[in-house]
C-alpha distance (Angstrom), angle and dihedral (degrees) to the residues before:
residue distance angle dihedral
M1 . . .
K2 3.79 . .
Q3 3.79 101.0 .
L4 3.77 133.8 36.3
L5 3.79 118.1 -168.6
L6 3.79 118.4 -137.7
A7 3.79 109.0 -145.1
S8 3.80 93.6 -141.9
N9 3.79 140.9 84.0
N10 3.82 92.4 -154.3
R11 3.82 107.8 119.6
G12 3.78 94.1 -161.7
K13 3.78 91.3 53.3
L14 3.83 91.4 46.9
A15 3.81 92.6 51.2
E16 3.81 92.5 48.7
L17 3.79 94.6 47.4
Q18 3.83 94.8 43.2
A19 3.80 88.9 59.6
M20 3.78 92.9 45.2
F21 3.81 95.2 48.3
A22 3.82 96.0 44.9
P23 3.86 91.5 101.6
L24 3.82 90.6 66.0
G25 3.79 91.5 61.7
V26 3.79 92.8 -130.7
Q27 3.78 126.7 128.4
L28 3.79 110.9 -118.6
I29 3.79 109.7 -151.9
S30 3.78 130.7 -177.2
Q31 3.79 120.8 -116.7
A32 3.82 86.4 -128.3
E33 3.82 88.5 69.9
L34 3.81 88.4 61.6
N35 3.81 93.9 41.9
I36 3.77 91.7 -115.6
P37 3.81 111.3 160.1
E38 3.78 120.6 -129.3
A39 3.79 115.7 -90.7
D40 3.77 124.3 -116.2
E41 3.80 112.4 -98.0
P42 3.81 103.8 -159.4
F43 3.79 97.4 151.5
H44 3.79 132.7 99.4
T45 3.81 99.0 -137.5
F46 3.79 131.9 66.4
I47 3.80 93.5 -128.1
E48 3.82 95.3 53.7
N49 3.79 92.7 48.6
A50 3.81 93.5 45.7
L51 3.80 91.1 50.7
A52 3.82 91.7 48.6
K53 3.82 90.5 51.1
A54 3.81 93.7 47.5
R55 3.81 93.8 49.0
H56 3.82 91.6 45.9
A57 3.82 93.3 51.3
S58 3.79 93.4 45.0
R59 3.80 92.6 47.6
L60 3.81 93.0 53.2
S61 3.81 96.6 40.7
G62 3.79 105.0 33.9
L63 3.81 87.3 -133.4
P64 3.79 132.5 115.1
A65 3.78 106.5 -94.2
L66 3.77 138.8 -150.8
A67 3.78 122.0 -160.1
D68 3.77 131.6 -174.2
D69 3.77 125.1 -160.8
A70 3.75 110.5 -173.7
G71 3.73 138.0 164.1
L72 3.75 151.2 153.2
C73 3.79 119.2 -92.0
V74 3.80 112.2 -162.7
E75 3.80 115.6 -159.6
A76 3.82 95.4 -147.7
F77 3.81 90.4 52.4
G78 3.80 95.2 52.1
G79 3.80 92.7 -104.2
E80 3.79 96.7 -46.1
P81 2.98 141.9 171.4
G82 3.83 83.9 34.2
V83 3.81 112.3 139.0
Q84 3.82 89.7 5.1
T85 3.82 92.8 60.0
A86 3.83 95.4 114.0
F87 3.80 90.2 57.3
Y88 3.80 97.7 38.6
A89 3.82 95.7 113.5
T90 3.81 92.5 52.9
R91 3.82 90.0 65.5
F92 3.80 87.8 66.5
G93 3.78 100.5 43.3
Y94 3.80 98.9 -91.7
P95 3.82 125.9 123.1
K96 3.81 116.0 -103.4
G97 3.81 112.3 -86.8
D98 3.80 145.5 110.0
D99 3.81 96.6 -100.9
N100 3.78 92.4 48.5
N101 3.82 91.0 47.4
V102 3.79 89.6 55.8
R103 3.81 91.9 45.9
A104 3.81 92.4 49.7
L105 3.80 92.5 46.7
L106 3.81 93.9 51.2
E107 3.80 90.5 47.4
Q108 3.81 91.9 50.9
M109 3.82 91.7 47.2
V110 3.81 97.9 44.6
D111 3.83 92.4 111.1
V112 3.83 96.9 28.8
T113 3.80 115.4 111.6
D114 3.82 97.5 -176.4
R115 3.80 99.1 75.9
R116 3.82 98.2 168.5
A117 3.78 115.1 135.4
A118 3.79 141.5 156.0
L119 3.77 132.8 -143.7
V120 3.80 110.8 -142.9
S121 3.79 129.4 -167.0
T122 3.79 124.2 -173.6
L123 3.81 116.2 -170.9
V124 3.79 121.3 -165.1
A125 3.81 124.8 -175.6
V126 3.80 128.5 -170.5
R127 3.81 129.4 -173.7
R128 3.79 89.9 -149.4
A129 3.79 136.3 -2.2
E130 3.81 95.1 -91.1
D131 3.80 96.3 39.1
P132 3.84 104.8 154.1
E133 3.80 91.8 -156.4
P134 3.80 110.2 49.4
L135 3.77 116.6 -178.1
V136 3.81 113.8 -119.4
A137 3.81 128.8 -165.8
V138 3.80 128.2 173.0
G139 3.79 129.6 -163.0
R140 3.80 124.4 -173.6
V141 3.80 130.2 -178.7
S142 3.79 123.2 -174.1
G143 3.78 123.8 -150.5
E144 3.78 143.8 126.4
I145 3.79 133.4 -84.8
T146 3.81 112.1 -114.8
R147 3.80 124.1 -138.3
E148 3.81 92.5 -117.1
P149 3.83 137.6 12.2
R150 3.80 116.4 -82.3
G151 3.80 127.9 -172.0
A152 3.80 136.2 17.0
N153 3.82 103.6 -121.5
G154 3.78 125.5 93.1
F155 3.79 129.3 16.0
G156 3.78 140.9 -112.0
F157 3.80 112.2 32.7
D158 3.83 93.9 -16.0
P159 3.86 93.1 112.1
V160 3.83 92.7 57.6
M161 3.82 100.0 35.1
F162 3.81 105.5 98.8
I163 3.81 114.1 -163.2
P164 3.83 110.1 -155.8
R165 3.82 96.1 -155.9
F166 3.82 89.5 59.7
G167 3.79 97.8 33.5
Q168 3.81 88.6 -134.3
T169 3.77 141.8 82.9
F170 3.80 118.6 -100.2
A171 3.82 88.4 -107.9
E172 3.82 91.0 57.5
L173 3.80 94.2 54.1
P174 3.82 122.9 90.3
V175 3.81 108.4 -95.4
E176 3.81 94.2 -113.3
V177 3.82 91.7 51.8
K178 3.78 92.1 46.5
N179 3.81 93.0 48.1
A180 3.80 91.7 49.7
N181 3.80 93.8 50.5
S182 3.80 105.5 30.4
H183 3.79 125.1 106.9
R184 3.81 88.2 -107.3
G185 3.80 91.8 46.8
L186 3.80 91.7 52.8
A187 3.81 91.9 47.9
A188 3.81 91.9 45.7
R189 3.81 92.5 53.4
Q190 3.79 90.0 51.5
M191 3.80 90.5 47.5
L192 3.81 92.8 49.2
A193 3.80 89.9 53.4
L194 3.82 91.4 47.9
M195 3.82 92.9 49.1
Q196 3.79 92.4 47.9
E197 3.80 90.4 49.6
R198 3.81 99.4 41.6
W199 3.80 107.7 23.7
F200 3.80 106.0 27.0
A201 3.81 103.8 30.9
């Protein structure tokens, strides 16, 4: 396997995963490079959406595909925004985007005392579109939502996701520390081990 298609147009996600998957010696390319449109994500769980995205990208490219469905699950909101994280800001009249997501979240939590939340990443990889045995890896990191953004590294909710064991937000951590300990980093390490065991053994 020379190329692995990432079923995402998110540049931040591509950069993170390219670094993490370098040990496999495969080239991770974005579906945007092949003009593959984003898949529909009609499901209510991360795993179902990730699988739909991976199969869609593989079907249109003929390549093995890797998809990530990730989101923020806020305890006080019953686990929302969850799979709708990317579109969170649009619920409150803002255009879609990371900065607006953070703004909307802080506005909605202004009077909320329970600030517990988790970032979740579910990675799914398929060798071909109809692969009957997709590889699945899940990473989850618990923390608390800050009152204001802190730090300049990372993307998404990284500036407001405070990780108690580090005493900092993800966006305040050095990139290599963040990547090693993030929800996506945890899922990527699991996925690397699965690929080495199942696909490259």
